[in-house]
Backbone bond lengths (Angstrom), bond angles and torsions (degrees), N, CA, C in turn:
res aa  C-N    CA-C-N  psi(-1)  N-CA   C-N-CA  omega(-1)  CA-C   N-CA-C  phi
1 M - - - 1.465 - - 1.521 111.08 -
2 K 1.344 115.04 -35.16 1.458 118.54 -179.33 1.523 110.95 -64.83
3 G 1.366 115.56 -39.26 1.454 119.57 178.28 1.518 111.78 -65.52
4 W 1.330 117.35 -41.23 1.460 121.03 177.86 1.523 111.16 -64.65
5 S 1.329 115.79 -38.77 1.466 119.43 179.13 1.529 110.72 -63.86
6 K 1.328 116.27 -41.33 1.465 120.82 179.01 1.517 110.78 -65.74
7 A 1.350 115.79 -40.89 1.462 120.30 179.19 1.528 110.55 -64.43
8 G 1.344 116.46 -37.53 1.460 120.02 178.55 1.524 112.21 -64.42
9 V 1.343 115.58 -39.59 1.461 119.69 178.37 1.523 110.54 -63.90
10 Y 1.342 116.12 -44.57 1.463 120.10 178.78 1.524 111.58 -62.75
11 A 1.329 115.47 -41.46 1.472 119.29 179.44 1.515 110.86 -62.84
12 A 1.344 117.02 -42.25 1.465 120.68 178.94 1.524 110.59 -64.13
13 L 1.347 116.70 -40.52 1.464 120.04 179.22 1.526 111.19 -65.14
14 I 1.333 116.79 -38.48 1.468 120.46 178.72 1.519 110.70 -64.65
15 V 1.325 116.39 -42.89 1.468 120.24 179.45 1.522 110.88 -63.85
16 I 1.327 117.35 -43.92 1.467 121.33 178.89 1.530 110.42 -62.86
17 S 1.342 115.81 -41.73 1.474 119.48 179.10 1.513 111.30 -62.39
18 L 1.335 116.66 -41.52 1.462 120.45 179.32 1.532 111.17 -64.84
19 L 1.321 117.06 -36.66 1.462 120.39 178.05 1.528 111.09 -63.56
20 F 1.328 116.09 -40.60 1.461 119.88 179.27 1.530 111.80 -72.50
21 L 1.326 116.88 -33.46 1.455 120.94 -177.08 1.519 113.18 -84.76
22 F 1.328 117.60 -14.49 1.457 119.93 -176.14 1.527 113.43 -59.21
23 P 1.358 120.22 -44.43 1.478 118.75 177.86 1.521 112.84 -59.77
24 V 1.350 116.48 -38.93 1.461 119.75 178.75 1.530 110.32 -66.04
25 L 1.332 115.32 -44.13 1.468 119.83 177.97 1.524 110.96 -61.10
26 W 1.323 117.29 -38.72 1.463 121.61 179.46 1.528 110.91 -63.24
27 V 1.324 116.46 -43.64 1.466 120.67 179.33 1.520 110.47 -63.38
28 V 1.347 116.61 -45.46 1.467 120.09 -178.09 1.522 110.77 -62.63
29 L 1.320 117.87 -47.46 1.459 120.50 -178.14 1.528 111.52 -69.24
30 S 1.328 116.95 -36.16 1.465 119.61 179.88 1.521 112.36 -67.21
31 S 1.349 116.77 -25.29 1.462 119.14 179.23 1.511 112.37 -68.47
32 F 1.338 117.54 -15.44 1.462 121.64 179.10 1.530 112.07 -100.45
33 K 1.328 117.56 6.80 1.465 120.82 -180.00 1.523 110.20 -93.86
34 N 1.342 115.43 151.02 1.463 119.03 171.45 1.523 109.14 -81.23
35 N 1.311 116.99 173.11 1.470 120.40 -175.19 1.518 112.44 -61.90
36 T 1.314 116.66 -34.18 1.471 119.96 -179.93 1.518 110.73 -63.11
37 E 1.325 116.47 -47.87 1.467 120.23 -179.76 1.522 111.38 -71.77
38 L 1.325 116.71 -31.96 1.459 120.02 -177.67 1.519 111.79 -64.79
39 Y 1.313 116.69 -36.82 1.467 121.03 -177.99 1.529 112.40 -102.22
40 A 1.326 116.92 10.45 1.463 119.96 -178.04 1.525 110.86 -70.41
41 W 1.330 114.54 149.75 1.473 120.78 176.09 1.528 109.34 -133.00
42 P 1.328 117.84 129.36 1.474 128.49 1.27 1.525 111.01 -71.53
43 P 1.304 116.79 149.68 1.467 119.79 -177.31 1.527 111.94 -67.96
44 Q 1.302 115.94 150.27 1.451 122.28 177.57 1.528 109.73 -117.53
45 I 1.312 115.25 140.50 1.469 119.27 -177.43 1.519 110.70 -70.33
46 F 1.314 116.87 -51.50 1.459 120.86 -176.51 1.527 110.28 -94.81
47 P 1.329 116.71 136.37 1.473 119.56 176.75 1.523 111.04 -69.69
48 R 1.309 116.08 143.28 1.473 119.29 177.78 1.525 111.09 -69.37
49 Q 1.310 115.54 -33.08 1.463 120.49 178.72 1.524 109.38 -141.47
50 F 1.315 115.65 115.27 1.461 119.88 -178.90 1.530 110.25 -68.58
51 T 1.326 115.22 136.06 1.458 120.31 179.64 1.525 109.95 -139.44
52 L 1.327 115.71 145.74 1.466 121.99 177.04 1.523 111.66 -102.58
53 D 1.323 116.53 11.66 1.467 120.16 -177.58 1.527 111.99 -62.06
54 N 1.324 116.08 -34.04 1.470 118.89 -179.47 1.526 110.93 -63.88
55 Y 1.323 116.20 -39.45 1.462 120.25 179.49 1.528 110.91 -68.79
56 A 1.327 116.02 -42.53 1.468 119.64 178.44 1.520 110.81 -63.30
57 A 1.345 116.13 -42.06 1.467 119.60 -179.87 1.516 111.59 -65.43
58 A 1.328 116.84 -38.19 1.466 120.58 -179.75 1.526 110.82 -64.39
59 F 1.327 117.43 -42.58 1.463 120.32 179.87 1.518 111.48 -71.13
60 N 1.327 116.59 -31.59 1.465 119.14 179.57 1.520 111.93 -73.42
61 K 1.328 116.98 -32.92 1.470 120.34 -178.37 1.524 112.35 -74.88
62 G 1.295 117.07 -30.99 1.463 119.89 -177.14 1.511 110.81 -137.05
63 N 1.290 115.94 154.28 1.462 121.59 -179.58 1.522 109.43 -82.26
64 F 1.321 115.76 72.51 1.461 119.45 -171.81 1.514 113.16 -74.68
65 G 1.335 117.92 -18.61 1.448 118.66 173.70 1.519 111.35 -62.24
66 V 1.334 116.93 -41.72 1.464 121.62 177.98 1.523 110.27 -67.58
67 Y 1.322 117.02 -42.19 1.467 120.62 -179.33 1.526 111.44 -63.82
68 F 1.334 116.01 -40.28 1.456 119.75 177.56 1.528 110.95 -65.41
69 L 1.319 115.98 -40.16 1.463 119.42 178.46 1.522 110.84 -64.08
70 N 1.331 116.93 -42.40 1.473 120.50 177.67 1.526 110.82 -60.86
71 S 1.320 116.56 -46.09 1.465 120.06 179.68 1.517 111.03 -63.97
72 A 1.339 116.94 -39.38 1.467 120.43 179.53 1.522 110.84 -64.30
73 I 1.326 116.57 -43.18 1.468 120.58 179.29 1.526 110.52 -62.33
74 V 1.329 116.33 -47.24 1.462 121.04 -179.40 1.523 111.25 -62.99
75 T 1.318 116.31 -48.17 1.461 120.49 -174.63 1.514 112.22 -67.34
76 I 1.327 117.18 -48.04 1.468 120.12 -177.98 1.521 110.80 -67.40
77 S 1.327 117.62 -44.16 1.461 120.61 -179.53 1.525 111.16 -63.87
78 S 1.332 117.38 -45.21 1.466 120.89 179.74 1.524 111.41 -62.35
79 T 1.331 116.01 -41.04 1.462 119.97 -178.37 1.522 111.02 -66.58
80 L 1.331 118.09 -45.73 1.463 120.69 179.08 1.525 111.29 -63.45
81 L 1.326 116.27 -41.97 1.461 120.03 178.75 1.523 110.97 -65.20
82 L 1.322 116.57 -40.68 1.465 121.02 178.88 1.521 111.11 -62.75
83 L 1.339 117.42 -45.07 1.460 120.51 -179.52 1.521 111.03 -63.34
84 F 1.319 117.06 -40.37 1.467 121.12 -177.94 1.531 110.74 -66.96
85 I 1.313 117.57 -50.46 1.464 120.97 -176.25 1.524 111.59 -70.82
86 N 1.322 116.86 -46.19 1.464 120.00 -177.93 1.521 112.32 -65.60
87 S 1.327 116.92 -37.34 1.470 119.03 179.82 1.526 110.76 -66.75
88 M 1.324 118.26 -38.86 1.462 120.33 177.68 1.523 110.85 -67.36
89 A 1.338 116.94 -43.83 1.461 119.72 179.68 1.524 111.31 -65.48
90 G 1.329 116.99 -43.40 1.461 120.33 178.52 1.520 112.00 -63.01
91 F 1.333 116.62 -38.76 1.465 121.25 177.52 1.524 110.48 -63.38
92 A 1.321 116.12 -44.53 1.468 119.95 -179.36 1.519 111.59 -63.15
93 L 1.319 117.32 -43.98 1.462 120.63 -177.75 1.522 112.22 -72.42
94 A 1.330 117.37 -23.64 1.464 120.68 -178.34 1.523 112.65 -87.78
95 K 1.331 116.94 -34.92 1.467 119.16 -168.82 1.525 115.60 -120.62
96 Y 1.308 117.91 -5.02 1.463 119.27 178.62 1.525 109.07 -109.65
97 R 1.313 116.42 136.75 1.457 121.70 179.27 1.531 108.30 -104.25
98 F 1.304 116.64 111.94 1.466 120.31 179.19 1.525 108.60 -147.62
99 R 1.306 115.22 157.58 1.459 120.95 -177.20 1.535 110.03 -65.83
100 G 1.317 116.22 130.50 1.456 121.35 178.29 1.507 114.52 92.18
101 A 1.341 118.41 2.77 1.465 120.85 -179.23 1.529 111.26 -61.89
102 T 1.337 115.97 -42.32 1.471 119.37 179.99 1.523 111.03 -65.51
103 I 1.322 116.69 -39.74 1.470 120.35 179.90 1.527 110.28 -64.92
104 I 1.334 116.02 -40.82 1.472 119.75 178.12 1.522 110.56 -62.93
105 L 1.343 116.74 -43.01 1.456 120.42 179.55 1.529 111.15 -63.17
106 I 1.335 116.39 -44.34 1.465 120.11 178.13 1.525 110.40 -62.43
107 G 1.336 116.28 -38.77 1.457 119.82 177.19 1.506 112.13 -61.93
108 F 1.344 116.47 -42.22 1.458 120.47 177.42 1.524 110.80 -60.82
109 I 1.325 115.84 -49.90 1.466 120.07 -176.19 1.524 111.38 -65.38
110 S 1.324 117.06 -36.98 1.469 119.95 -178.42 1.527 112.02 -64.34
111 T 1.327 117.38 -26.31 1.468 119.17 179.41 1.520 112.35 -68.54
112 L 1.332 116.26 -15.94 1.468 119.20 176.95 1.526 111.65 -64.92
113 M 1.315 116.36 -23.78 1.466 120.22 -178.15 1.522 113.00 -85.57
114 I 1.327 116.56 -5.60 1.466 120.55 -178.30 1.526 109.19 -92.40
115 P 1.313 119.11 119.40 1.473 120.54 179.07 1.528 111.09 -64.65
116 L 1.320 115.26 150.07 1.462 120.32 179.88 1.518 111.74 -59.73
117 E 1.321 117.03 -34.66 1.459 120.46 -178.40 1.524 112.86 -61.42
118 V 1.334 116.69 -27.37 1.467 120.85 -178.37 1.526 111.10 -71.55
119 I 1.340 116.70 -39.03 1.465 120.17 -175.97 1.531 112.63 -99.60
120 M 1.301 117.14 2.59 1.456 120.03 -176.19 1.530 112.21 -64.82
121 I 1.330 117.01 -42.50 1.473 120.26 -179.57 1.520 111.47 -66.22
122 P 1.357 120.19 -46.86 1.467 119.02 176.16 1.530 113.07 -59.53
123 I 1.332 117.29 -41.01 1.463 119.78 179.11 1.525 110.49 -63.91
124 F 1.326 116.13 -41.86 1.463 119.55 178.93 1.528 110.89 -63.45
125 S 1.321 117.06 -38.53 1.479 120.28 178.11 1.523 111.00 -62.80
126 I 1.335 116.54 -41.27 1.462 119.90 179.13 1.527 110.62 -66.80
127 I 1.328 115.37 -42.62 1.465 119.79 178.82 1.528 110.47 -59.69
128 S 1.323 116.86 -41.45 1.466 120.98 -179.95 1.522 111.08 -66.54
129 M 1.341 117.22 -42.25 1.468 120.41 -179.92 1.524 111.67 -65.25
130 L 1.319 117.20 -31.23 1.464 120.84 179.69 1.521 112.49 -83.30
131 G 1.333 116.82 -2.09 1.454 120.26 179.84 1.513 114.08 74.78
132 L 1.329 117.03 24.79 1.460 121.17 -178.38 1.522 112.89 -100.63
133 Y 1.344 116.85 4.40 1.465 118.76 177.45 1.525 109.95 -66.59
134 N 1.307 115.98 141.31 1.461 123.41 179.87 1.530 111.40 62.29
135 S 1.331 115.71 36.97 1.457 120.84 174.58 1.529 108.75 -138.88
136 L 1.324 116.24 155.52 1.459 119.93 179.99 1.530 111.46 -66.17
137 L 1.331 117.51 -27.03 1.465 119.92 176.85 1.519 111.49 -63.28
138 G 1.316 117.14 -28.91 1.456 121.02 177.34 1.513 112.38 -65.97
139 I 1.340 117.02 -21.45 1.465 121.35 176.10 1.522 110.47 -93.06
140 I 1.324 116.98 -32.83 1.464 121.38 -173.20 1.523 112.24 -76.45
141 I 1.325 117.58 -44.23 1.465 121.13 -169.15 1.541 114.25 -73.28
142 P 1.345 121.18 -46.20 1.479 119.14 -174.83 1.518 115.57 -54.24
143 P 1.341 120.96 -41.13 1.469 118.36 -179.99 1.523 114.00 -89.06
144 A 1.339 117.77 21.32 1.464 120.50 -176.03 1.519 112.69 -65.68
145 A 1.320 118.36 -29.78 1.461 122.24 178.22 1.526 108.28 -127.13
146 T 1.320 116.02 121.29 1.458 120.61 -178.62 1.526 109.89 -118.78
147 P 1.315 117.88 139.58 1.477 119.52 178.31 1.515 112.41 -62.37
148 T 1.329 116.88 -32.57 1.463 119.70 178.67 1.515 110.65 -63.01
149 G 1.338 116.55 -45.84 1.455 120.46 -179.30 1.521 112.34 -64.92
150 V 1.313 117.00 -44.03 1.471 120.77 179.42 1.526 110.24 -61.42
151 F 1.316 116.71 -44.52 1.464 120.67 -178.45 1.533 111.15 -64.67
152 L 1.330 117.79 -45.27 1.460 120.68 -178.17 1.527 111.52 -63.50
153 I 1.330 116.59 -44.21 1.462 119.10 179.81 1.525 111.17 -67.47
154 R 1.322 116.14 -39.29 1.462 119.44 177.86 1.527 110.87 -60.85
155 Q 1.330 116.64 -45.47 1.465 120.24 179.37 1.520 111.25 -63.55
156 Y 1.300 117.11 -37.87 1.469 120.75 -179.15 1.522 111.03 -67.65
157 L 1.322 116.96 -41.67 1.464 120.67 -175.18 1.517 113.38 -78.71
158 L 1.326 117.93 -9.96 1.462 120.12 178.24 1.523 111.69 -62.01
159 S 1.337 117.22 -26.91 1.464 120.32 -177.57 1.530 112.81 -83.96
160 V 1.326 117.50 -9.58 1.467 119.83 178.07 1.521 108.90 -70.09
161 P 1.317 118.66 124.64 1.482 120.59 -177.60 1.525 111.99 -60.12
162 D 1.307 116.08 132.41 1.463 120.14 175.68 1.518 111.49 -62.67
163 E 1.335 116.25 -28.84 1.457 120.37 -179.76 1.527 111.53 -62.74
164 L 1.338 116.20 -32.34 1.458 119.99 179.07 1.522 110.77 -64.24
165 L 1.321 116.37 -42.14 1.457 120.52 179.48 1.524 110.97 -71.47
166 E 1.335 116.62 -38.64 1.462 119.79 178.83 1.522 111.28 -64.83
167 A 1.335 116.47 -37.47 1.466 119.83 178.12 1.524 110.76 -64.21
168 A 1.334 115.75 -38.27 1.463 119.19 178.06 1.524 110.70 -66.46
169 R 1.326 117.15 -37.82 1.472 120.20 178.99 1.535 110.27 -67.08
170 M 1.330 116.16 -38.50 1.464 119.27 179.05 1.523 111.57 -66.27
171 D 1.329 116.05 -26.88 1.463 119.97 176.99 1.519 112.29 -82.28
172 G 1.322 116.81 1.36 1.459 120.54 176.78 1.513 115.35 94.19
173 A 1.331 117.17 10.28 1.458 119.96 -179.90 1.524 110.21 -74.15
174 S 1.311 115.96 136.56 1.464 120.59 176.77 1.525 109.55 -77.58
175 E 1.336 115.47 166.64 1.460 119.42 179.74 1.530 110.97 -63.45
176 W 1.326 116.15 -36.49 1.462 119.59 178.32 1.532 111.05 -65.37
177 K 1.345 116.82 -40.03 1.460 119.55 179.05 1.521 111.01 -68.53
178 I 1.328 117.13 -36.46 1.470 120.18 176.44 1.515 109.92 -62.02
179 Y 1.318 115.50 -44.51 1.464 120.20 179.29 1.524 110.68 -62.67
180 R 1.318 117.04 -44.81 1.457 120.97 -174.70 1.527 113.33 -76.04
181 S 1.349 116.64 -40.06 1.466 120.34 -171.57 1.523 114.04 -97.01
182 I 1.328 117.25 -20.20 1.479 119.69 -177.91 1.520 111.71 -115.15
183 V 1.327 115.83 -53.15 1.466 119.46 -173.46 1.524 111.71 -67.48
184 L 1.314 118.30 -50.03 1.461 121.02 -176.99 1.535 112.64 -61.35
185 P 1.344 119.70 -45.90 1.475 118.07 176.93 1.528 113.23 -61.29
186 I 1.329 117.19 -39.31 1.462 119.73 179.57 1.528 111.10 -66.93
187 A 1.337 116.19 -34.35 1.464 121.09 -174.58 1.525 113.22 -87.88
188 K 1.330 118.73 13.03 1.471 120.56 -177.89 1.532 113.48 -54.95
189 P 1.333 119.43 -43.91 1.473 118.45 -178.81 1.529 113.22 -60.27
190 I 1.329 117.69 -46.11 1.460 119.35 -178.10 1.521 110.81 -72.75
191 L 1.321 117.54 -30.73 1.463 120.12 175.52 1.526 110.53 -66.67
192 A 1.329 116.77 -34.40 1.461 120.41 176.16 1.526 110.86 -65.00
193 V 1.339 115.83 -39.91 1.468 120.08 176.67 1.525 110.68 -59.79
194 L 1.327 115.94 -47.94 1.456 119.88 -179.60 1.526 111.81 -66.77
195 T 1.315 117.27 -32.79 1.465 120.53 177.56 1.520 110.86 -60.72
196 I 1.319 116.16 -46.85 1.466 120.23 -179.83 1.524 110.72 -65.45
197 F 1.331 116.58 -46.98 1.466 119.81 -179.84 1.522 111.42 -61.26
198 S 1.335 116.69 -47.18 1.460 120.00 -178.50 1.512 111.05 -63.76
199 F 1.325 116.65 -41.29 1.467 119.87 -179.83 1.526 110.42 -61.45
200 M 1.321 116.39 -43.86 1.467 119.59 179.39 1.526 111.04 -66.50
201 W 1.311 117.60 -43.30 1.468 121.10 -179.15 1.517 111.31 -60.39
202 R 1.318 115.98 -48.77 1.470 120.07 -175.89 1.529 111.50 -74.00
203 W 1.319 117.54 -39.12 1.462 119.90 -177.89 1.528 111.07 -67.74
204 D 1.317 116.51 -37.15 1.468 120.75 -176.94 1.522 112.99 -93.33
205 D 1.320 117.71 -0.67 1.465 120.41 -176.55 1.532 110.61 -66.65
206 F 1.306 114.91 131.26 1.472 120.31 -179.06 1.526 111.74 -121.79
207 L 1.332 116.94 -43.95 1.457 120.89 -171.13 1.529 111.96 -65.73
208 W 1.337 117.79 -49.54 1.462 119.31 -176.07 1.537 112.17 -67.03
209 P 1.331 119.54 -45.35 1.479 118.26 174.13 1.524 112.72 -59.35
210 L 1.325 117.19 -34.36 1.462 120.16 178.58 1.518 111.14 -62.99
211 I 1.322 116.96 -35.00 1.466 121.42 -179.62 1.525 111.53 -78.09
212 V 1.320 116.82 -40.46 1.465 121.28 -171.85 1.533 112.52 -83.75
213 I 1.332 117.36 -35.76 1.466 121.18 -172.61 1.527 110.41 -99.92
214 S 1.336 115.76 128.94 1.464 121.02 175.38 1.525 112.38 -117.75
215 D 1.330 116.94 -18.03 1.463 121.56 179.22 1.523 109.58 -84.74
216 P 1.341 119.22 119.03 1.479 120.75 179.95 1.519 113.12 -57.17
217 G 1.329 118.03 -28.24 1.444 120.44 179.27 1.514 114.01 -68.77
218 K 1.349 117.73 -13.74 1.455 122.56 179.74 1.530 111.75 -108.75
219 Y 1.329 116.43 10.66 1.464 120.15 179.47 1.526 110.85 -61.39
220 T 1.329 115.16 145.91 1.463 120.88 168.04 1.521 108.30 -86.79
221 I 1.311 115.84 174.18 1.463 120.12 -174.36 1.528 111.78 -64.21
222 Q 1.342 117.32 -33.93 1.459 119.35 -179.82 1.523 111.68 -68.42
223 L 1.316 117.29 -37.39 1.464 119.98 175.12 1.515 110.73 -67.25
224 A 1.337 116.73 -36.73 1.456 120.33 179.12 1.530 111.08 -64.95
225 L 1.330 116.64 -36.85 1.463 119.51 179.06 1.518 111.90 -62.85
226 S 1.325 115.87 -32.05 1.461 119.19 -179.72 1.521 112.13 -66.56
227 N 1.338 117.48 -19.00 1.461 120.31 179.30 1.517 112.40 -68.18
228 F 1.328 116.39 -19.73 1.462 119.57 179.41 1.528 111.95 -79.40
229 I 1.328 116.65 -7.30 1.456 121.04 179.27 1.525 107.58 -100.45
230 G 1.316 116.49 105.21 1.452 121.21 -179.13 1.515 112.11 -89.33
231 E 1.327 114.99 -176.03 1.464 119.35 -178.29 1.519 111.81 -72.05
232 Y 1.315 116.29 -33.70 1.462 119.77 -174.87 1.525 113.09 -118.31
233 N 1.298 119.15 -13.75 1.456 120.51 179.78 1.517 110.72 -150.90
234 V 1.333 114.95 167.68 1.455 122.25 179.56 1.520 108.17 -124.67
235 D 1.330 116.93 129.59 1.462 121.98 177.25 1.526 108.04 -81.60
236 W 1.344 115.76 81.12 1.451 120.74 -173.38 1.521 112.42 -64.47
237 S 1.301 118.49 -36.11 1.467 121.09 -177.86 1.525 110.88 -59.65
238 S 1.323 116.53 -52.73 1.459 120.34 -179.79 1.518 111.64 -69.02
239 L 1.326 116.79 -37.15 1.462 121.12 -179.70 1.525 111.04 -63.14
240 L 1.320 116.75 -42.79 1.465 120.02 178.75 1.521 111.27 -66.16
241 A 1.319 116.62 -40.74 1.465 120.12 -179.42 1.525 111.18 -62.55
242 M 1.326 117.08 -47.25 1.452 119.75 -178.83 1.524 111.56 -71.85
243 S 1.313 118.00 -29.43 1.466 120.69 176.87 1.522 110.52 -64.31
244 V 1.328 116.27 -38.45 1.468 119.84 177.96 1.527 110.23 -64.07
245 I 1.329 116.43 -42.16 1.465 119.94 -179.77 1.530 110.78 -64.35
246 T 1.318 117.82 -36.86 1.470 119.98 -179.57 1.534 112.09 -68.47
247 M 1.332 117.55 -19.23 1.462 119.73 177.50 1.524 112.49 -75.05
248 I 1.332 116.58 -25.55 1.463 120.51 -170.92 1.525 113.16 -63.25
249 P 1.352 120.65 -48.14 1.472 118.67 -179.52 1.522 113.46 -59.07
250 I 1.321 117.32 -42.35 1.468 120.03 179.95 1.521 110.38 -64.73
251 L 1.327 116.85 -39.78 1.467 120.44 178.52 1.520 110.75 -63.37
252 I 1.312 117.67 -41.36 1.467 121.35 179.40 1.526 110.57 -63.52
253 V 1.328 116.74 -46.00 1.466 120.44 179.90 1.526 110.81 -61.83
254 F 1.330 116.26 -41.16 1.461 119.48 179.72 1.526 111.07 -64.65
255 L 1.327 118.06 -42.66 1.461 120.89 -179.63 1.528 111.24 -64.29
256 I 1.325 116.80 -33.88 1.463 120.35 179.83 1.527 111.48 -69.54
257 F 1.334 116.53 -40.84 1.466 120.73 -172.32 1.523 113.75 -107.46
258 Q 1.331 118.71 12.10 1.461 119.27 -172.44 1.539 112.84 -63.22
259 K 1.331 117.89 -40.00 1.461 119.59 179.78 1.523 111.07 -65.02
260 Q 1.317 116.29 -44.77 1.456 119.96 177.55 1.524 111.48 -65.82
261 L 1.332 116.41 -31.63 1.458 120.85 178.99 1.522 110.99 -61.94
262 V 1.328 116.77 -49.87 1.467 120.85 -179.91 1.517 110.39 -62.98
263 K 1.323 116.53 -44.22 1.469 120.54 -179.03 1.532 110.51 -63.96
264 G 1.323 116.75 -41.51 1.455 120.60 -178.74 1.503 112.26 -65.98
265 I 1.346 117.56 -43.04 1.453 120.54 -179.24 1.528 110.87 -65.49
266 V 1.349 116.54 -42.48 1.468 120.23 -178.32 1.513 110.76 -66.22
267 T 1.339 117.00 -48.67 1.466 119.55 -175.50 1.522 112.42 -71.52
268 T 1.350 117.17 -32.64 1.474 118.95 178.37 1.521 110.58 -64.34
269 G 1.319 117.35 -38.26 1.462 119.92 179.46 1.510 113.71 -68.46
270 M 1.343 117.20 -16.11 1.451 121.18 -179.77 1.514 112.64 -93.51
271 K 1.321 116.67 -6.09 1.457 119.04 -175.55 1.519 110.17 -97.09
272 G 1.296 117.45 151.27 1.443 121.04 179.03 1.510 111.89 -160.79
């Protein structure tokens, strides 16, 4: 009975997984259909004849190589900057004792309750005053420090023994060397979590680039996808093809960091 019960749980999990994956599978398979099959009724899951014409048409209609490069620059730069700043802030709040540390932490956490729409106008005003409007830096810099990242890293580093850091100081290690040689290697799991989250946030971001960027040559991939939506019709064939391509970078990043992701989420929840 125990074996049957276990098999039933696995079967239920497989069915639930297929239900969640079905929309993604539908998009991927539909991107290989021609227009006749795409609009056929009743709809068919698998294309009768696989074709790459949708992908070729999408690249011919728009300069997607430039859009992909812009998105890659924004996403990678923002993620690296976020990891660097958040890890230093989290380390400071976890391991340094100074007046006002608790107030700073509470201030960071309280910003999580503020919707982005509330602070969007002030951020845009600052970006404009700094001359970063209509530039990729205007997208990269604002999310460089996130309260979520600082809090997660701080919680993770609370379990690192203070004696380990004191021993390094007694051996003559500088604070920068402690951060680089001890803190960063220990924090790999939580940094992997933030890498995946930041990559997804920046790669899929549409609203902020739409506000900051006005030059079509500096569009990110999400802004480029919106070009397929016209006033009276939607170019579904090209839109589906490019949507599939936009999934690939996130999937690759997730596959690279998936083990660290699970470890980071589990261990972070155990720290306090």
